[in-house]
C-alpha positions in Angstrom: 27.5 -34.2 -17.8 26.0 -30.7 -18.1 22.5 -32.1 -17.5 23.7 -33.7 -14.2 25.2 -30.4 -13.0 21.9 -28.6 -13.8 19.9 -31.2 -11.9 22.2 -30.9 -8.9 21.9 -27.1 -9.0 18.1 -27.2 -9.2 18.0 -29.5 -6.1 20.3 -27.0 -4.2 18.1 -24.0 -5.2 14.9 -25.8 -4.2 16.4 -26.4 -0.7 17.5 -22.8 -0.5 14.0 -21.6 -1.5 12.3 -23.9 1.0 14.6 -22.6 3.7 13.6 -19.0 2.9 9.9 -19.9 3.4 10.5 -21.8 6.6 9.9 -25.2 5.2 13.3 -26.7 4.9 13.4 -30.4 5.7 15.8 -30.0 8.5 14.8 -26.5 9.6 17.3 -24.0 11.0 18.1 -22.4 14.2 20.3 -19.4 15.3 22.2 -19.5 18.6 21.9 -16.2 20.5 25.1 -14.4 21.4 26.2 -11.4 23.3 26.6 -9.2 20.2 27.0 -9.4 16.5 29.1 -12.2 15.3 30.4 -12.2 11.7 32.0 -14.1 8.9 33.1 -12.7 5.5 30.3 -12.3 2.9 29.9 -15.0 0.3 30.3 -14.5 -3.4 27.1 -13.6 -5.3 26.4 -14.1 -9.0 25.4 -11.1 -11.2 22.2 -11.2 -13.3 21.8 -7.8 -15.1 18.5 -6.1 -14.2 17.5 -9.2 -12.2 20.5 -8.7 -9.9 19.5 -8.6 -6.3 20.7 -5.6 -4.3 18.8 -5.9 -1.0 16.3 -8.3 0.5 14.6 -8.5 3.8 12.7 -11.6 4.8 11.1 -13.1 7.9 12.4 -16.3 9.4 10.5 -18.2 12.1 7.8 -16.5 14.2 4.2 -17.5 14.8 2.7 -18.4 11.4 0.8 -21.4 10.1 3.0 -23.9 8.2 1.1 -23.6 4.9 1.2 -19.8 5.1 4.9 -19.8 5.7 5.4 -21.9 2.6 3.9 -19.3 0.4 5.4 -16.4 2.3 7.3 -13.9 0.1 10.3 -11.8 1.2 9.2 -8.7 3.0 10.9 -6.5 0.4 13.4 -7.1 -2.5 15.4 -4.4 -4.4 16.9 -5.1 -7.8 19.7 -3.3 -9.7 17.2 -1.6 -12.1 15.4 0.0 -9.2 12.4 -2.2 -8.8 11.3 -2.6 -5.2 9.1 -5.7 -4.8 6.8 -6.6 -2.0 3.9 -8.9 -1.5 0.6 -7.5 -2.7 -2.5 -6.9 -0.6 -4.4 -10.1 0.3 -8.1 -9.7 -0.3 -10.3 -10.7 2.6 -12.1 -13.3 0.6 -12.5 -17.1 0.8 -11.1 -19.0 -0.9 -8.2 -16.8 -1.8 -6.2 -16.9 -5.0 -3.7 -19.8 -5.3 -0.8 -17.6 -6.4 0.1 -14.7 -4.0 0.5 -11.4 -5.8 3.7 -9.4 -5.9 3.7 -5.7 -6.5 6.6 -3.3 -7.4 7.5 0.3 -7.6 10.6 1.6 -9.3 13.1 4.2 -8.2 15.4 3.6 -11.1 19.1 2.5 -11.1 20.1 5.7 -9.2 17.6 4.9 -6.5 18.9 1.3 -6.3 22.5 2.6 -5.9 21.4 4.9 -3.1 19.6 2.0 -1.3 22.8 0.0 -1.5 24.8 3.0 -0.1 22.3 3.3 2.7 22.6 -0.4 3.5 26.4 -0.1 3.4 26.3 3.0 5.7 24.0 1.0 8.1 26.7 -1.6 8.4 25.0 -4.4 6.4 27.5 -5.0 3.7 30.6 -6.1 5.6 30.4 -9.6 7.3 27.6 -12.0 8.0 26.3 -11.2 11.5 23.6 -11.9 14.1 22.0 -9.2 16.3 20.2 -10.8 19.2 17.8 -9.0 21.5 15.7 -9.7 24.5 13.4 -12.7 23.7 9.9 -11.7 22.5 7.5 -14.6 22.1 6.5 -15.5 18.6 8.6 -12.6 17.1 10.2 -13.5 13.8 13.9 -13.0 12.9 14.4 -10.4 10.1 17.0 -11.7 7.7 18.7 -9.0 5.6 20.7 -9.9 2.5 22.8 -7.3 0.8 24.7 -7.9 -2.5 27.7 -5.5 -2.7 30.8 -5.7 -4.8 30.1 -9.3 -5.8 29.6 -10.5 -2.3 26.4 -11.5 -0.5 26.2 -10.5 3.2 23.5 -11.8 5.5 22.5 -10.2 8.8 19.9 -11.6 11.2 18.0 -9.4 13.6 15.9 -10.8 16.4 12.7 -8.8 17.0 13.9 -5.9 14.8 10.4 -4.2 14.8 10.5 -3.9 18.5 13.7 -1.8 18.6 13.9 2.0 19.4 13.4 4.6 16.8 16.7 6.3 17.7 20.0 5.1 19.2 20.2 5.8 22.9 23.0 7.8 24.4 26.1 5.6 24.7 24.6 2.8 22.6 27.0 0.5 20.9 27.5 -0.3 17.2 25.0 -3.1 17.3 22.2 -0.8 18.5 23.1 1.8 15.9 23.0 -0.9 13.1 19.6 -2.0 14.3 18.1 1.5 14.3 19.6 2.3 10.8 18.3 -1.0 9.4 14.8 -0.4 10.8 14.8 3.1 9.2 16.0 1.7 5.8 13.2 -0.9 5.9 10.6 1.8 6.7 11.7 3.8 3.7 11.6 0.8 1.4 8.1 -0.2 2.6 6.9 3.3 2.3 7.2 5.8 -0.6 10.8 7.0 -0.2 12.4 7.4 -3.7 16.0 7.4 -2.2 16.8 10.2 -4.6 16.0 8.2 -7.7 13.4 8.8 -10.4 10.1 7.1 -10.1 9.7 4.8 -13.1 6.3 3.4 -12.6 4.6 0.7 -10.5 2.5 -2.4 -11.1 2.0 -6.1 -10.5 4.9 -8.4 -11.1 4.2 -11.2 -13.5 6.3 -14.2 -12.3 8.2 -16.4 -14.7 8.5 -19.3 -12.4 7.0 -20.9 -9.3 7.9 -22.9 -6.3 5.3 -25.6 -5.7 4.6 -27.5 -2.5 2.5 -30.6 -3.4 0.7 -32.9 -0.9 -1.5 -35.9 -1.8 -5.2 -35.6 -1.2 -7.8 -32.9 -2.0 -7.7 -29.4 -0.3 -10.0 -28.7 2.7 -13.6 -28.5 1.5 -15.6 -25.4 2.1 -18.3 -25.3 4.7 -21.7 -27.0 3.7 -23.2 -23.5 3.4 -20.5 -22.5 1.0 -20.4 -25.5 -1.3 -20.9 -23.2 -4.3 -17.3 -22.1 -3.7 -15.9 -25.5 -4.6 -13.9 -25.8 -7.8 -13.8 -28.8 -10.1 -10.5 -30.7 -10.2 -7.9 -29.4 -12.6 -5.8 -31.9 -14.5 -2.0 -31.5 -13.9 -0.7 -30.4 -17.3 3.0 -31.2 -17.1 4.7 -34.4 -18.3 6.2 -35.2 -14.9 3.4 -36.5 -12.6 3.0 -34.9 -9.2 3.9 -38.2 -7.5 7.5 -37.7 -8.7 7.6 -33.9 -9.1 10.6 -32.2 -7.6 11.9 -33.9 -4.5 10.4 -35.3 -1.3 9.3 -32.8 1.3 9.5 -34.3 4.7 7.6 -31.5 6.4 4.6 -32.1 4.2 4.1 -35.7 5.3 4.0 -38.9 3.3 4.1 -38.4 -0.5 4.6 -34.6 -0.3 6.9 -33.0 -2.9 8.5 -29.7 -3.5 10.0 -28.3 -6.7 10.4 -25.3 -8.9 9.0 -24.7 -12.4 10.5 -22.2 -14.9 10.7 -21.8 -18.7 8.1 -23.5 -21.0 6.6 -25.4 -18.1 6.0 -22.1 -16.2 4.3 -20.7 -19.3 2.0 -23.7 -19.4 1.2 -23.5 -15.7 0.7 -19.8 -15.4 -2.9 -19.4 -16.7 -3.9 -22.6 -14.8 -2.5 -21.5 -11.5 -3.9 -18.0 -11.9 -7.4 -19.4 -12.5 -7.2 -21.6 -9.3 -8.0 -20.9 -5.7 -6.5 -22.3 -2.5 -9.1 -25.1 -2.5 -8.8 -26.1 -6.2 -7.8 -29.8 -6.3 -5.4 -31.0 -9.0 -5.5 -34.5 -10.5 -2.5 -36.5 -11.5 -2.0 -40.3 -11.8 -5.6 -40.9 -10.9 -5.3 -39.1 -7.5 -6.2 -35.7 -6.2 -3.5 -33.3 -4.9 -3.2 -30.0 -3.1 -0.8 -27.3 -4.3 0.7 -24.4 -2.3 2.4 -21.9 -4.7 5.1 -19.3 -4.1 6.0 -17.0 -7.1 9.8 -16.9 -7.9 11.3 -13.5 -7.9 13.6 -12.2 -10.8 16.9 -13.3 -9.2 15.5 -16.7 -8.4 14.3 -17.2 -12.0 17.6 -15.9 -13.4 19.6 -18.4 -11.2 17.6 -21.2 -12.7 18.2 -20.0 -16.2 14.5 -19.1 -16.8 
């Protein structure tokens, strides 16, 4: 019985993670409205130092499907003060298979100050949507705040295009947009939010989300054939043909799933040694992998 509940939960989390990266089987859409519309925040689990406090992620926008699949949240803040963002992407081909995640820490006091700033900005009350004038190809910024055991989600259309200061006579929605943009700027910069710097570095993920499609990756140009990598044997017991669950956006035979625990430990050195054009072999066939590291709260939710 317990195994069945875990399997059901894993499937639910996979769908949630796919949705966050823009690759959910059914997709999602937000209907514009005249102003912020809200519903009460939903309960959020606690997970010690892996507890999520604040997250900003992009949804939609003009981005290639495979890039969206590996797209990390813009910024994530955890209860211990770690602020995580995607690392710099070297301008080389082929790139690493696993995107890097970097962090800086402002300590628990800094994390508490970030939560207060999010609350003061109006992001910790009810789920809401803040539309703006349409801007072609602009993504929606999705803000998640975990406060007093509840998770509140706010969606901002074209947040980066907003004013730096509220205009005279502006309404609550405009003030929330400006305060949110200022908070994001501090998180993406060097603001310590009154906390104590506790170091920085590269996050070592304890789990991965994998998008798997049958067939080899795109081959390098004839002049760059030296960049090609030999096929790597898939090391896990579950073959790629039945890994995770079907991914309708990836086409026939595509799969999506998550890996944590002992399987993650097995895969980590193999994935870290691969590039975006490294083929994997399983069941006598070649496969292409797209990888997205799981962040601490995602791994904790899976029991990893």
